[in-house]
N, C-alpha and C positions, 0 to 999 in steps of 0.2 A: 130418811137420814140425814143429819146439817152435817156441810164437810167444811172443809179448815185448810188454809194452805197457810205452812208458815217459814219466813227464810229463818237463814240464821238457825237453824233447829241441831247441828249435830250435838252443839252443847251448852251450860248457862240454859236461858231465858227460852231461851225456845224450846230447847233440850224438854224440859221442865217440861214448859203448854203443850209442845205434842202431848210428852205420856199421858199429863192431867185429858185433854181430849179425848185421845184414843181409848180410854180407860170409860170414858164417858160416852164411845158408842156414838161419838163423831166418824167418819173418814176424813181419816186424816193427813196430810200432805206435809212433810218437813225438807224444805229445801238447806241443800248440803255442796262441797264445794267441791269433795272427793272420791271415789268409787271409796276409800277404805273408811273414810265418817259412813259414808248408804251405809256399808254393812254394821258395821258399827252400833247404829242408829236403828237398824230391824233385832240387831239381836236382846238387845235392851227394852226396845218395849214390844220384842216377843213376835215382832212381823206388823205388831199391828198399825204400825205408822208407816206411809209411801215414803220411800227417802226422792228427794229430783233433784237433779243436780243441777244447779240455779247462784250461778255469782250473779251477785246485782250490777256488779257492773258489765258481764260479757250479753251484751242486746242478744246474741241467738241462742246461749242457755233462756236467757228468759223466757224469750215468744215460745224457744220448745218443752219450758217449764208449764205455760201457759194451754199451749194445745195439748198438754197430759191429761194437765188437771183438766180440760171442759170435756175430752175425753173419757173420760172414767166418770164423768160427773153429768152425763148428758147438759153441759154446755153452763148450769145452774154451779154457783156459790156461795156457804152461805156465810163464809167469813173472809178474813183476809189479818195475816198479823206483819205489819212490817218489823224484823224484830231484828235484820243481818245488821251490823257497825262493830268497829272498832274502834280502838281509842291509840295513839301518841303524843305524847306526853311533850312539852317543850317552851319555856318563855316565846314569846311570839319573834321576839327582835333575832333568834337565833334558828326557829324551831326551819328543819327544812322543806321549802317551797311544796316541794315534792310527796310528801307526805301531807301537807296543807291539802297538799288534792286529792292523795289517798283519801282521809279523813273526807273532806266533801262528796266525791266522790260514790263510795260505801254509805257514808252514813244519810246522804241525799240528792241526789244525782238518783243512786240506786233503789231510794225508795220510793220514788216517784215513777222511774221503771216499769218496775213491777206493779205497782197500783194504776200506772194504765196497759198495761199483760194482761189484769184481772178486772178488771172495771165493768167489762159488760157479761160477763158471768153473775157476776154479782148486784149489775143492775137486773136481770132477769130477777132475784130472790132478793129482791130488797135488803141485801146482805149488810153483815159487819166491817167496818175496819179500824183496826186499833193499830198503833204508832207507837216503841217504845220509844218514850224520851228519858230521862235523865233531869237531875235533879241540877248537871253545868248549862241544859235550858232556861235555868230558872236564874243564877247566878253565876259570871264570869269571873274562879276562882284563877289566883296569877302560875303558873305554869301550865296549864291546862286550856289556851288559852285556844287553838283550833280545834279541840273537841267540844268547847263550848260551844263557838261558833257554830260548830255544824248543825248541834239539839236545841241550839237558840232558831237556827233557822226550819229544825223539824217545827217544830214550835209555827208559825206561820206557819209551815208545808200544810199542818194538821188542824189548823186553823180556814183556811182559804179551801181546801178538798171538803171539812164538815160544809159547807156554805154551798159550794157549789154542788152537791151532790146530794144533798137536804129536799129537791123537787124528787128524786127518784126513793125516798125516803130513807138514803146508807147512811146510816149509823156510823159517825165517825170519831174515835176517845184517843184521847193521849194517856197513855204512862207514864209518871212525871217519878222517875225512883228516888232513891239515892242511894247510897252504895248497898251493893248486892253481892250475895255466897256467888259466883261466875268466874271463869277462867280470865277473862277479857283486862281486868286489874293484875292476873299474874305475867301476864300479856304488855302490858301496861309496865311494869318495871321491869321486864325484861327489854322493850326497848328505850328506856329509859335512859338505860345505864353505854349502848355506843356512844348517846348522843351527850351525858357528862364526861367520858373519855373523851372524845372532842374536843373540849372545850378552853380557850388556852387561858391563860394569866389572867386575865381581866374579865374573863366571857366569865372564866367560875370564880373571879371576886364578886361580880354579878347577883350570880344567881347561884351559887352550889346553895347560900338558904333557901333557896325555890327545891331545887330536884334534889337533894338527899333526902332531903323529909318526907316533900314528893313520895319518891320510888319505899319508903319507909309507912306513908301511912295507906298506900296500895295494896301493898302484903299487908296488912293485920285489917284496915279500918275495913271489915264488910259486918254490918247489923242487921241485916234485910234479910233474913233466910227466900231465898227465888220460888218455893211455895208460894208465897206473899205475891209475887207477883205475876204465875203462873193464876193467881187466885182471882185477881183481877182483871186479867185475861178475859178468861170464862165468864165473868162478871159482867164486861162488855159486852162480848159476845151473847149470852143468853138471858141479858135482866130486859123485862119493859121496855123501862127509860132507864139505857144504860147513861154513864156521866159521857160526859166531857172531858174531864178531865179525871186523872185515880192519882191522887198524894201517896207515894207507896212509903212508908219507913218515917222513921225517928228526921234523920238529917233532910229528908226532904220539909217536912211538915215544917221544921225550924227554918229553913229557911222561908218557906212562904212566910209567915213568922214576922222576920228582921226584917224583908222587905221589905215591909208594910210600914213597918215598927221606928229600924233607922233612919230609913232612901239613900240616896246613894252616894254623900259623904259620911255618914255611917257605917259603913259597909264595907269602902274605902277605906276608911282604918282602922275596920275588924280585921281585912285581912290584908293589916301592912307588913311584911316579910323582914323586915328593918328599917 
């Protein structure tokens, strides 16, 4: 029976992928950050998904998660889905450095830490790795620079990892998703409000035209169902020739086209906010 470990499985993309794969008879482990999340995942999956405490920024939890999965699977793993992530909005000029560090720690460094912990059982199985990227790794938009930085870094992480692990026939794929129906964007709205409240008059004059529409869009712009992402994850884990990249959602496809057609200056004009 194939086996998979999915980070960030308490909600959104990670939860949807865990439910889909466990329903397809995969031995499925879902990384969560609390006992409450674990209980909820057991309930919603009718016990088919095994929750594993795994904050990707906690070295001890990552190691313990790998040890647990290895012990259950006999040291072999078919798939790893690096999904855990956070979004902390704000113009780069005023983005708190602590929030940027958190985004990079979770969205980039944590992905590498998990991959390092699980690569040996993946190597034994010639397994698959799926990294959850974003349209923000294709286009850096005003107001979400920190998040975009982390997703651009994930693009390089994915490419280098794919080339380094090729000798062991470990396929590595990147999901480049547009706006998706997940709770991360409600959390983004909540995170943006304190930053707006803390602006002085000069900063508000400069950046309210970014932040106020950003909060509104984050609450309403969810064009891609999460099932489309879980379908792509399943394909990347099971297809005879998985794609290196899966561009999912209309916004991601449009960005892919616009980058080629408009170039940097054209995109600068398109994204001007004042």
